[in-house]
C-alpha positions as CSV (number, residue, x, y, z in Angstrom):
1,M,-71.2,-6.9,-45.6
2,K,-72.9,-4.5,-43.2
3,N,-74.6,-7.3,-41.2
4,K,-71.3,-9.2,-40.9
5,N,-69.6,-6.0,-39.5
6,I,-72.5,-5.3,-37.1
7,F,-72.3,-8.9,-35.8
8,Q,-68.5,-8.5,-35.3
9,L,-69.2,-5.2,-33.5
10,I,-71.9,-6.7,-31.2
11,H,-69.6,-9.7,-30.4
12,A,-66.6,-7.4,-29.6
13,T,-68.8,-5.2,-27.4
14,E,-70.1,-8.2,-25.5
15,I,-66.6,-9.5,-25.0
16,I,-65.4,-6.1,-23.7
17,N,-68.4,-5.7,-21.4
18,N,-68.0,-9.2,-20.0
19,S,-64.3,-8.6,-19.6
20,N,-64.9,-5.4,-17.7
21,I,-67.4,-7.1,-15.4
22,V,-65.0,-9.9,-14.6
23,Y,-62.2,-7.4,-14.0
24,F,-64.4,-5.4,-11.6
25,M,-65.6,-8.5,-9.8
26,K,-62.1,-9.9,-9.3
27,R,-60.5,-6.6,-8.2
28,F,-63.1,-4.5,-6.4
29,P,-62.4,-5.0,-2.7
30,H,-66.1,-5.1,-1.6
31,K,-67.5,-8.4,-2.8
32,I,-70.6,-7.1,-4.5
33,G,-71.3,-7.3,-8.2
34,V,-72.1,-4.7,-10.8
35,T,-75.8,-4.9,-10.4
36,P,-75.8,-4.1,-6.6
37,V,-73.6,-1.1,-7.4
38,L,-76.2,0.0,-9.9
39,V,-78.8,-0.4,-7.1
40,L,-76.7,1.8,-4.8
41,A,-76.4,4.4,-7.6
42,E,-80.2,4.5,-8.1
43,L,-80.7,4.8,-4.3
44,K,-78.1,7.6,-4.1
45,N,-79.6,9.5,-7.0
46,S,-83.3,9.0,-6.4
47,G,-83.6,8.2,-2.7
48,A,-85.4,5.3,-0.9
49,Q,-87.5,3.1,-3.2
50,K,-89.7,0.0,-3.2
51,Q,-87.8,-3.1,-4.4
52,T,-90.3,-3.6,-7.3
53,V,-89.6,-0.1,-8.6
54,L,-85.8,-0.7,-8.3
55,A,-86.1,-4.0,-10.1
56,D,-87.9,-2.3,-13.0
57,K,-85.4,0.5,-13.2
58,I,-82.3,-1.8,-13.0
59,G,-83.8,-4.3,-15.4
60,C,-83.9,-7.4,-13.2
61,T,-86.6,-9.7,-11.8
62,P,-88.3,-8.9,-8.4
63,G,-86.7,-12.2,-7.1
64,A,-83.3,-11.1,-8.1
65,M,-83.9,-7.7,-6.5
66,T,-84.8,-9.4,-3.3
67,N,-81.5,-11.3,-3.3
68,I,-79.6,-8.1,-4.1
69,S,-81.4,-6.2,-1.4
70,N,-80.8,-8.9,1.1
71,K,-77.0,-8.9,0.3
72,L,-76.9,-5.1,0.5
73,V,-78.7,-5.0,3.8
74,K,-76.6,-7.8,5.3
75,A,-73.4,-6.0,4.2
76,G,-74.7,-2.7,5.8
77,Y,-74.8,-0.9,2.5
78,A,-78.6,-0.5,2.6
79,V,-81.5,-0.6,5.1
80,R,-85.1,-1.4,4.8
81,K,-87.5,1.4,6.0
82,Y,-90.9,0.3,7.2
83,N,-94.1,2.4,7.2
84,D,-95.7,2.1,10.7
85,D,-99.1,2.7,9.1
86,D,-98.7,0.0,6.4
87,R,-96.1,-2.7,7.0
88,R,-96.4,-3.8,3.4
89,H,-94.9,-0.5,2.3
90,V,-91.1,-1.2,2.6
91,L,-88.5,1.1,1.1
92,L,-84.8,0.2,0.5
93,D,-82.4,3.1,1.2
94,I,-78.7,3.5,1.0
95,T,-76.6,3.9,4.2
96,E,-73.5,6.0,4.8
97,E,-71.4,2.9,4.3
98,G,-73.3,2.2,1.1
99,L,-72.5,5.7,-0.2
100,M,-68.8,5.1,0.6
101,V,-68.8,1.8,-1.3
102,F,-70.6,3.4,-4.2
103,K,-68.1,6.2,-4.4
104,E,-65.3,3.7,-4.3
105,A,-66.9,1.7,-7.1
106,Q,-67.2,4.9,-9.2
107,E,-63.6,5.7,-8.7
108,F,-62.5,2.2,-9.4
109,G,-64.6,2.1,-12.6
110,R,-63.1,5.4,-13.8
111,E,-59.6,4.2,-13.2
112,F,-59.9,0.9,-15.1
113,Q,-62.0,2.4,-17.9
114,T,-59.4,5.1,-18.3
115,E,-56.7,2.4,-18.5
116,L,-58.7,0.7,-21.2
117,F,-59.3,3.8,-23.3
118,D,-55.6,4.6,-23.1
119,A,-55.4,2.2,-26.1
120,L,-57.1,4.8,-28.3
121,T,-55.7,8.0,-29.8
122,D,-57.4,11.3,-29.0
123,E,-59.0,11.3,-32.5
124,E,-60.3,7.7,-32.0
125,I,-61.8,8.8,-28.6
126,E,-63.5,11.7,-30.3
127,Q,-65.0,9.4,-33.0
128,Y,-66.0,6.9,-30.4
129,V,-67.8,9.6,-28.3
130,N,-69.7,10.7,-31.4
131,I,-70.7,7.2,-32.2
132,Q,-71.9,6.5,-28.6
133,D,-73.9,9.8,-28.7
134,K,-75.7,8.6,-31.9
135,L,-76.4,5.2,-30.4
136,L,-77.6,6.7,-27.1
137,T,-80.0,9.0,-29.1
138,A,-81.3,6.0,-31.1
139,A,-81.7,3.9,-27.9
140,I,-83.7,6.7,-26.2
141,K,-85.9,7.2,-29.2
142,R,-86.5,3.4,-29.5
143,N,-87.4,3.2,-25.7
144,E,-89.9,6.1,-26.1
145,K,-92.0,4.1,-28.5
């Protein structure tokens, strides 16, 4: 019975996550996806980085990161910084416009997630937070191995 319930939970989680991504993509006024927003977040939090490092942190291929970087640069949300001593050393950095878009994405995400969680009671939210904390701890321990 436990495996059946876990499968149902995994399936429901995937449907909710996909639904949230579709909701974001259709309604966010800046036509960038969730992964480019994650890249902007990483650049905001950790500063300029090589695309290969970003790809590893975000969990995408270097080729996908090249496409994401190209779109962010073309939109004016990021810039490439070149090292005059070594032209192979290129960093991607967030622009002021990119910071603005990232902040909008954060606010937009908070609003639609709050709307989603309004379906739960305070007690259910507390239980859900406790469950998420346990899962996060387990994921961190698993990733440390």
